[in-house]
C-alpha positions as CSV (number, residue, x, y, z in Angstrom):
1,M,182.8,112.0,93.3
2,A,185.3,113.8,95.3
3,M,184.8,114.5,99.0
4,T,184.1,118.0,99.9
5,N,183.8,120.0,103.1
6,A,180.0,120.4,102.8
7,I,177.8,118.9,105.3
8,M,175.7,117.3,102.4
9,Q,175.1,117.3,98.8
10,L,171.7,118.3,97.3
11,P,170.2,119.2,94.1
12,D,170.1,123.0,93.6
13,R,166.2,122.8,94.1
14,G,166.8,120.9,97.3
15,I,169.1,123.6,98.5
16,R,166.6,126.3,97.9
17,Q,163.8,124.3,99.6
18,V,165.9,123.7,102.8
19,N,167.2,127.2,103.1
20,G,163.9,128.8,102.1
21,A,162.2,126.9,105.0
22,I,165.0,128.2,107.4
23,D,164.4,131.8,106.0
24,H,160.7,131.3,106.6
25,Y,161.4,130.5,110.3
26,N,163.8,133.2,110.9
27,T,161.4,135.9,109.4
28,L,158.8,134.8,111.6
29,V,161.2,134.8,114.8
30,L,162.2,138.3,113.9
31,F,158.8,139.5,113.2
32,M,157.5,138.2,116.4
33,Q,160.5,139.7,118.4
34,H,160.2,143.2,116.9
35,S,156.6,143.6,115.7
36,L,154.2,141.6,118.0
37,R,153.3,143.1,121.4
38,E,152.4,141.0,124.4
39,G,149.0,141.7,125.7
40,L,147.8,143.1,122.4
41,D,148.8,140.5,119.8
42,Y,149.5,137.6,122.1
43,G,149.4,136.7,125.7
44,K,148.8,134.2,128.4
45,I,145.3,133.1,129.7
46,Q,145.0,131.9,133.0
47,G,144.2,128.3,133.1
48,C,145.5,127.4,129.8
49,G,149.2,126.7,130.8
50,D,152.3,128.7,130.1
51,K,152.1,128.7,126.3
52,P,151.0,132.0,125.0
53,I,147.8,132.5,122.9
54,L,147.9,134.2,119.6
55,F,145.2,136.8,119.5
56,K,143.3,137.9,116.3
57,P,145.4,141.2,115.9
58,G,148.7,139.3,116.0
59,A,147.3,136.6,113.5
60,E,146.2,139.4,111.2
61,K,149.7,141.0,111.3
62,I,151.3,137.5,110.5
63,A,148.9,136.9,107.7
64,T,149.9,140.3,106.2
65,L,153.6,139.6,106.7
66,F,153.3,136.5,104.6
67,G,150.7,137.9,102.0
68,L,147.9,135.6,102.9
69,R,144.4,136.4,102.4
70,E,141.5,134.7,104.1
71,S,138.0,133.3,103.0
72,L,135.4,132.1,105.6
73,E,132.9,129.5,104.8
74,R,130.0,128.6,107.2
75,I,130.0,124.8,107.7
76,D,127.2,124.5,110.4
77,A,124.7,126.8,112.2
78,I,122.1,125.9,114.9
79,Q,119.9,128.6,116.1
80,D,117.3,127.2,118.6
81,W,115.8,130.5,119.8
82,T,112.9,128.9,121.8
83,G,114.7,125.7,123.2
84,K,112.2,123.5,121.4
85,D,115.0,121.0,120.3
86,F,117.4,121.2,123.4
87,G,115.4,122.2,126.3
88,E,116.7,125.7,126.3
89,P,117.9,128.2,123.7
90,F,121.0,127.0,122.0
91,F,123.3,128.5,119.4
92,H,126.1,126.7,117.6
93,F,128.3,128.0,114.7
94,E,131.3,126.3,112.7
95,Y,133.4,127.9,110.1
96,K,136.2,126.8,107.9
97,C,138.9,129.5,107.2
98,T,141.0,129.0,104.1
99,L,144.2,131.0,103.5
100,K,145.6,131.6,100.1
101,N,148.9,133.3,99.0
102,R,149.1,135.9,96.4
103,E,149.1,133.4,93.6
104,G,145.8,132.0,94.8
105,Q,147.3,128.6,96.2
106,V,145.8,127.3,99.3
107,I,148.3,127.3,102.2
108,A,146.2,126.3,105.2
109,E,142.7,125.5,106.3
110,C,141.3,125.2,109.8
111,Y,137.9,124.7,111.2
112,G,136.7,126.7,114.2
113,S,133.4,126.4,116.2
114,C,131.7,128.0,119.3
115,N,128.4,127.3,121.0
116,S,126.2,128.8,123.8
117,W,126.8,125.8,126.1
118,E,130.4,126.8,126.7
119,E,130.6,127.8,130.3
120,K,131.4,131.4,129.6
121,Y,128.3,131.8,127.7
122,R,125.9,129.3,129.4
123,Y,126.4,130.8,132.8
124,R,126.9,134.2,134.4
125,T,128.0,135.2,137.9
126,A,125.0,136.6,139.9
127,E,125.3,139.2,142.5
128,R,122.7,140.6,144.9
129,V,121.1,143.8,143.7
130,C,119.5,146.6,145.6
131,P,115.5,146.4,145.5
132,N,115.5,150.3,145.5
133,C,118.0,151.3,143.0
134,G,118.9,148.1,141.1
135,A,122.7,148.3,141.6
136,A,124.6,145.2,142.2
137,A,126.2,146.7,145.3
138,I,124.7,144.8,148.2
139,K,127.1,143.8,150.9
140,R,126.8,142.3,154.4
141,S,127.7,144.6,157.3
142,Q,130.3,143.6,159.6
143,Y,128.9,145.7,162.5
144,E,125.8,145.2,164.6
145,D,123.1,147.8,164.3
146,R,123.1,149.8,167.5
147,K,119.2,149.6,168.1
148,T,118.5,146.0,167.0
149,G,121.9,144.2,167.2
150,D,121.4,142.8,163.7
151,K,124.2,142.5,161.2
152,G,122.1,143.3,158.1
153,W,122.7,144.4,154.6
154,Y,123.4,147.8,152.9
155,C,123.7,149.1,149.5
156,H,127.4,150.2,149.1
157,S,127.4,153.9,147.9
158,K,131.0,153.7,146.8
159,S,130.0,150.7,144.4
160,G,127.3,152.9,142.8
161,G,124.7,152.1,145.4
162,C,122.1,154.1,147.2
163,N,123.0,153.4,150.9
164,A,119.8,151.7,151.7
165,K,119.9,149.3,154.6
166,F,118.0,146.1,155.0
167,H,117.4,143.5,157.9
168,S,119.6,140.1,157.6
169,T,116.4,138.1,157.1
170,D,114.9,140.3,154.4
171,P,113.6,138.1,151.7
172,Q,114.2,141.0,149.1
173,I,117.8,140.2,149.6
174,T,118.0,136.7,150.9
175,S,115.9,135.2,148.1
176,Q,118.1,136.3,145.4
177,Q,120.4,133.7,143.6
178,Q,124.2,134.2,143.9
179,G,127.1,132.8,142.2
180,K,127.1,130.8,139.0
181,V,123.6,130.8,137.5
182,P,122.1,130.0,134.0
183,N,122.5,133.0,131.5
184,E,118.9,134.1,130.9
185,R,120.4,136.8,128.5
186,I,122.1,134.4,126.1
187,F,120.3,136.2,123.2
188,D,122.7,139.2,123.6
189,Q,125.6,137.0,122.9
190,V,124.4,135.2,119.7
191,N,126.5,137.4,117.4
192,T,129.5,137.1,119.8
193,I,129.3,133.3,119.6
194,N,129.1,133.5,115.8
195,K,132.2,135.9,115.6
196,M,134.3,133.7,118.0
197,S,133.9,130.7,115.8
198,Q,135.2,132.8,112.8
199,K,138.0,134.1,114.9
200,R,139.1,130.5,116.0
201,S,139.1,129.2,112.6
202,F,141.1,132.2,111.3
203,V,143.7,132.3,114.2
204,G,144.2,128.4,113.9
205,S,144.7,128.7,110.0
206,V,147.4,131.5,110.6
207,I,149.2,129.3,113.1
208,L,149.3,126.4,110.6
209,A,150.3,128.5,107.6
210,A,153.2,130.2,109.4
211,N,154.3,127.1,111.2
212,A,153.9,129.0,114.5
213,S,152.5,126.2,116.7
214,N,156.0,125.9,118.3
215,F,155.2,129.4,119.9
216,F,151.5,129.7,120.3
217,A,148.5,127.5,121.5
218,V,145.2,127.9,119.9
219,E,142.9,130.4,121.8
220,H,140.2,128.7,123.8
221,S,138.7,132.0,124.9
222,E,139.3,131.5,128.6
223,I,137.9,128.1,128.9
224,Q,139.9,126.3,131.4
225,T,141.0,123.5,129.1
226,I,143.8,123.0,126.6
227,D,144.4,120.6,123.7
228,A,145.8,117.1,124.8
229,D,148.7,117.5,122.2
230,W,149.9,120.7,123.9
231,E,153.7,120.9,123.6
232,P,156.2,122.9,125.6
233,Q,156.6,126.5,124.1
234,E,159.7,128.1,122.7
235,D,159.9,131.5,124.5
236,I,159.4,134.3,121.7
237,S,161.8,136.8,123.4
238,S,164.7,134.2,123.4
239,A,164.0,132.4,120.1
240,A,167.2,131.9,118.3
241,H,167.8,132.2,114.6
242,V,168.6,128.8,112.9
243,Q,171.7,128.5,110.8
244,R,171.4,127.7,107.1
245,V,172.6,124.2,106.1
246,A,176.0,124.0,104.4
247,V,175.2,122.3,101.1
248,E,176.8,121.8,97.8
249,A,174.8,121.4,94.5
250,V,175.2,118.1,92.6
251,E,177.1,118.7,89.3
252,G,175.0,119.0,86.3
253,E,171.9,119.8,88.2
254,V,172.1,123.7,87.9
255,D,170.8,125.7,85.0
256,R,172.0,129.3,86.2
257,G,170.3,131.1,83.3
258,Q,166.9,129.3,84.1
259,L,167.5,129.9,87.8
260,N,168.0,133.7,87.1
261,R,164.9,133.8,84.9
262,D,162.8,132.4,87.5
263,R,164.1,134.7,90.2
264,I,163.4,137.8,88.0
265,Q,159.7,136.5,87.2
266,L,159.2,136.1,91.0
267,I,160.4,139.7,91.8
268,I,158.5,141.5,88.9
269,G,155.4,139.6,89.7
270,R,155.4,141.8,92.7
271,T,157.2,144.9,91.5
272,E,155.5,144.9,88.2
273,H,158.5,146.0,86.4
274,T,158.7,145.2,82.6
275,L,161.5,142.9,81.2
276,A,162.8,146.0,79.3
277,Q,163.1,147.8,82.6
278,V,165.0,144.7,84.1
279,K,167.4,144.5,81.1
280,Q,168.1,148.2,81.5
281,M,168.8,147.9,85.3
282,A,171.0,144.8,84.4
283,G,173.2,147.0,82.1
284,G,171.8,145.1,79.0
285,K,172.8,141.7,80.2
286,T,170.7,138.7,79.7
287,A,169.8,136.4,82.7
288,D,172.2,133.7,81.4
289,Q,175.0,136.4,81.6
290,L,174.3,137.5,85.1
291,N,176.6,135.9,88.0
292,D,175.3,135.8,91.5
293,E,176.6,139.1,92.6
294,E,175.2,140.9,89.6
295,M,171.8,139.0,90.2
296,Q,171.7,140.2,93.8
297,S,172.4,143.7,92.8
298,L,169.7,143.5,90.1
299,I,167.2,142.2,92.6
300,D,168.1,145.0,95.1
301,Q,167.6,147.6,92.4
302,L,164.0,146.3,91.6
303,L,163.1,146.2,95.1
304,I,164.4,149.8,95.9
305,D,162.7,151.2,92.8
306,W,159.4,149.3,94.0
307,G,159.8,150.8,97.5
308,R,160.1,154.2,96.0
309,Q,157.1,153.9,93.4
310,R,154.7,151.7,95.4
311,H,155.5,152.4,99.2
312,H,156.6,155.9,98.7
313,V,159.8,155.8,100.8
314,S,162.8,157.8,99.9
315,L,165.7,156.4,97.9
316,Q,168.0,156.5,100.9
317,I,165.5,154.7,103.1
318,A,164.9,152.0,100.6
319,K,168.7,151.2,100.2
320,E,169.2,151.2,104.0
321,L,166.2,148.8,104.6
322,I,167.7,146.3,101.9
323,K,171.1,146.6,103.4
324,E,169.6,146.1,106.9
325,I,167.6,143.0,105.9
326,R,170.6,141.4,104.1
327,G,172.8,142.1,107.1
328,E,170.3,140.2,109.3
329,Q,170.0,137.3,106.8
330,P,172.8,137.4,104.4
331,R,171.3,134.4,102.5
332,I,167.8,135.2,102.7
333,T,165.5,133.9,99.9
334,D,164.0,136.3,97.3
335,N,160.5,135.6,98.5
336,N,161.1,136.3,102.1
337,L,163.3,139.4,101.2
338,I,160.2,140.8,99.3
339,L,157.9,140.1,102.4
340,R,160.4,141.7,104.9
341,F,161.1,144.6,102.5
342,A,157.4,145.4,102.1
343,Q,156.9,145.3,106.0
344,R,159.8,147.5,106.7
345,C,158.7,150.0,104.0
346,S,155.3,150.2,105.8
347,E,156.8,150.7,109.2
348,A,159.2,153.3,107.8
349,L,156.4,155.2,106.0
350,S,154.3,155.3,109.1
351,E,157.2,156.9,111.0
352,Q,157.6,159.4,108.3
353,V,154.0,160.6,108.3
354,P,154.0,164.2,109.7
355,T,151.5,165.4,112.2
356,R,149.0,167.7,110.5
357,R,149.2,171.2,112.0
358,Q,145.9,172.5,113.4
359,T,145.1,176.0,112.3
360,A,143.0,178.4,114.3
361,T,139.4,178.9,113.0
362,T,138.9,182.7,112.9
363,V,135.9,185.0,112.1
364,G,136.7,188.6,111.4
365,G,140.3,188.1,112.6
366,V,139.3,186.7,115.9
367,S,139.9,183.0,117.0
368,I,136.8,181.0,117.9
369,D,138.7,177.8,118.7
């Protein structure tokens, strides 16, 4: 076989797999840089290292980007309300989250659990409360009382207190526990613990499905620990796109007509066009007769029409979005093109929604607003 300038030689299917993975990564990078907001979709938690945590809103956006739908299965649940089995009330929940694509294929699974013995649930920070008004506003005076010389306690009015004063040895104040104490109101947090286990399994499965563990750690809900296999992060703001691999298909491996038919089936599986409509847009040509340039033009036409019919964007905007995406990733795969185009259509539509004008309510010609 003659030598070429290609880096490597691969079957056509291998080329599409390699570049499909690269396009998947680039799509994720662009989406995180332009759509995820720090502090709302992801952020850093004190005590959990420098790697940002993916929050549930960010995970939901990534799942939508890649067309993933979740299903939750409760694996285990312990609800000891009286403390009969554990010496104190104890609650534990474990869920498995399964993410599937639009075709129903399982993409990722992750287990998540939460229990009432985690520090943030088992304990609370106790503060001294005022015996008179019940406000947690008791403070120690820095100044001696003019009559008794005692540096007593007072209920701070600016903290919601009643300004009452107490002697420094008053047992109503000194007998109160302070600092970290057992949480006697754990029953108020049972639903929170249940929801937290669901959230952990969902966020973890999204990170696995999107191959995003390079960017995010799994949330530990402010517990001062992190996984032992934690790895240094790649900063989202400076994450670079990966260049596609220069490849050459092995001779005899490519069936252009079949490849075009597969691509058409992928597109119309989302756009719901008929084969008759496809043939009309292709100018009457069959899949075997379309070259690469004509095939790309056909795909663009199908998506533009889909954007108009399904996402209700104008023809001009749909064309501009396709052009913009192809400009960012000239050799983007069809699947990622669909995902990116749908996302951009939704964003464009939200920017076009006009604000409804408020009309004054009148009675007898007189405004009552």
